[in-house]
N, C-alpha and C positions, 0 to 999 in steps of 0.2 A: 301760258294759256295758247300761243300761236302752236308752240310746240304739241300740245295735247290736241288741239284741233287737226294738225295735220298728221301727227301719229297715233292717235289713239281715238277721236271721235267717231273713226269708221267701224271700228269694231264695237264700240259702243251704241251707235248708231241700230247694226245689225242685233244686238241684243234686244234694242229697244224693239225692234221687230217682232224677235222672238217671243217678247213678253206680251206684245200685243196679242200675236196669234194664240199663244197659250190662253190666255183669258177669252179668246172668242172660241177655242176648240171645246172648253169645258162644256159650254151649251150648246155645240153644233159640231159635233164628232162625225165628221163625213171625211170620207176620202180625201177630197179637194184641200180641205184645211189642213188635214193631216199630212199633206205633200207639203204645202209651205211649212209646215212647224218643222218638219225634217229639213228643208233647204235651207232655213235660216238657223237652226241649230249648228248644221254644217257649216254656215257663212262665218258664225260668229266665232265659232272655235278655230276655223281656217285664218281669220283677219287676226285674233288674238295670237295666236302662234306666229304668225306673219310679223306681228308689229313688233312682237318680241325678241324675235329671231334676228331681226336687224339692230335692235340696241343691245342685246348680249352677247350676239357672235359676230356682229359685222358683217353680214353675208346678204346676197341678195334674196329677196321674197317672191322674185318674177314667176317661181312656179305656182305660189298661190294664187296670184292673180289669173295665172292662165286656167288654173283649176276652178276658181269662183266664177269665171266667167262661163267656163262650159258647162257648169251648175246651174247656171242661170239660165242659160239660153234652154237646158233639156227640163230643169224644173217648171222655169214658168211658162214655157211654150206647153207643156202637158196641162199645166193649170188653165190655160186661156183655151187651149183646145177644147177642153170639157167644159168650159165655160160656155164656149159657142155651140149653139143648136143649129146651125144652118151650115151644110157640108161647104159651101164656098169658102166661108170663114174658117173652117178647119182645115182647110187645104194651103188656105194663105200661111195658116201658122206652121203646117209642115214643110212647105216652101222656105220660108225664111229662115226656120231652124234648119233645114237641109243648106242655104245658102252657107250659113255660118260654119256649118260642120264641113261643109268643102271647102271654105276658106282656110279653116284649121289645119287639115289634113294636106293642103297645098304648101300653107306656112310652113308646116314640118319638114315637108319632102325639101322644100327649096332654100330653107334657112340655113346660110354658110356664116353669117356675121354673128357677133354677140349678141345674146337674147336680151330684148328689151322689153318694157310694157307695153302691151300688145294694144295700143291704141285705135287702130285700126278694127282690130276684132270686137272692140269695146263699143266703138261707133255702129257697127253693124248691130248687135244687140240692142242698144239704145234705140237706134231707128224702128229695129223691130217690135220691140217694147211699146213704143209711141204708138205704131200703128194698132197694134192690138187694142190699144185704150180708146183709141179713136172707134174702131170696130166695137167696141162694147158700148161706148157712149152711143153712135147709132143704134145699137141693138135697145137700149133705152129707152130712144126717142121715138122707134117706130112700135114699143110695148107701153105705151104710158099709162100708169095705174094711178088709183086715189093713195097707194101707198106712198107716205114720207120717203124721199130718196135718201134722206140722211138715215133713216134707220135701216139703210142697206150696206152690208158688210163690204162687199164688191164694188161699192161706189166709192168708199173711204181709200180702200186699197188701190184701185184705178187712179184716182185723182192725185193720190201721192207718187205712184208710177209715173203719171205724167208730166209733174213737176219734177221731179228727179231726171227722168233719161230724156225729156227735151232739153233741159239745161245742160244735162252731160253729154249729149251728142257733140254739142258745140264744143264744151270744155276736151273731149276725146280729140277732136280734129284740131284743135289749137295745141293739144298736148304733144300729136304728132308732128306738127311744124315746130315747134320749141325744141323738141326733144332732136330733130334732126339739125336744128341751127345750133344745139350744145355740141354734137358731135363734130360741127366742123370748125368751131372756135375754142371750144372749152370754157365758156365764157361764165364767171361767176355771178354776172346780172341775170343770166338766163337759167341759171339752177335756183336762183332765189325766185324769179317768175315761175319755173315749175311748181314749186313748193309750194307757192301761194294759191297757184291755180288749184292744184290739189285740194289745197285745205278749202275752197269754194265749192269742190265736188264733196267734200265730207260734211261740209254745213248744209248742202242740198240733200244729200241723203239723210242725215240726221232730222231735217226738217219733213221729209216725206215720212220717215219712221214715226215721228212723235204725231203727226196728223194722223196717221191709222192709229196710233195709241189712244188719241183723243175719242177718234170715231168710234173704236171698239168700247170704251167708256161709256160714252154718250149712247150708243145701242142697248148696251146691259141696264144703264140707268131706267131708259125709257120702259124696257121690257118689267122691270119692278115696278112701274108705276101702273102697268096695265092690270 
């Protein structure tokens, strides 16, 4: 079970996200939802291949995480940009996405050591997504309506993102600390701690994906009752 959580729960969680979005897309064929469907299809394929690559060929899959991070910054940045009607919020998305891209370019130009998991980049993305979600909540509070919030797809999506990205921000910051500690003394205990930490990350991701699937099924069931 521990091996499944640390190695395969991540691609499985992205598959759950993909299934939830396909269910929602069936009755909501908008550009925004289609964008998310494509994003999670790409991440599911990337994560599955990355997991199998490590097991079958015993090679690093860091390239996959770098590409997944870039996709996350761009695709989810576009999604929230389109979700916000206020120019100031849209500019915030552009600025935060720009900060991540500038960091990636600088990292690529200055990287001289062995390529490791980019925990700093993932921390930047996590903080950015958490900010987008809080801006979305602020938007909801300023436009309160009689509509049940539980029937709103974006509410379920944002809530899952908040749970995952806030929790993962601290995981990624810790991951950077323990990675540098491992490089200093090659401790097996640190490796076990890093593996367990990534397992917690995968559990958070799965719970956020499951919450979106539950929310999507709930919304569809309510529509059938109307």
